[in-house]
C-alpha positions, 0 to 999 in steps of 0.5 A: 499499499502506497502512503498518502504522501506519494498518492497526492504529491507535494503540491497537493499536500501543501495546498491541503495544509494551507487549507487546513491553516485557513480553516483553523484560523477562522475557527479560532476567530469564531470561538474568540468572537462568538464564544460569548455573547456581545454585550455592553460592559459596565464601567470597570469591567475588565475585558481580557484577551489572553494575558492583557485586559482593558477597561474604562473607569469613567468618561468626562464630557468637556467642551474644550481642552487646555488653557491659555494659548493652547485651548482647543475647542471641540467640534461637538463634545470632547469625550475624555475616556479614562481607561486602563490597560492591564498586563499583570502576567508578564506579557508586555503589550504595545499600546496604539491609539488605533486599538480603540474606536467609538461606534454608535449603536442606535437601533430602531428609531436612531439616526446615527447607525454605525458611525465610527470615530477615532482618537482626535489627534489634535485633542489628544496631543494637548491632553498628552502634554498635560498628563505626560502620556508618552504619545499614541504608540508605547509599550505597557511597561507595568502591570497596569497603565492608565490611558486618557483618550480624547474623542470629538463626538457630535453633541447629539451622538446616539449610544456611543460605545468604546471598543477595544478592537483587538479584544473584539476581533483579534485577527480582524476577520469577524467583519469580513466574515459576518458583516454587520450581523455581529455586535461587539462588546463595548463600553457605553460612554453616555448614560443620560 
């Protein structure tokens, strides 16, 4: 009896291995994304991805940042999100401001469906000068690090929620596979 390696040939085995790798990657992504139902998370709840976690402690809404000649006024309202990144087990993740975004989650009757907002770079630079934050990309060196992030959102924004993107879609495949079907875990930023 001949072995499977000789019956299929080297190119077929490579193709089969590649297909298996793709199936495993999609399966892992599905388990990570769909293994828990999407839900709004309470402020202070830690959202874990492997050895790193993230949470939102509080949110301030202000019309301007800075003082004196460095005052910056919001186009709408600045949402200053006080978050924490946790890495107590030895993993040293690198933080990027692009790891978070605010999305609107207004359902039926809402007017702002799935709008997305990123960290406001100018406002963030003003806040970073005040707080001494090392900038938009930096290593999380300790077991916990605070991040104060600024988003300029419309005054009448409906149901804004902060998403830690790596924790919700580790490989970036969920949106490609499901489109708008899947609603990610989020921290609601507005409670009025």
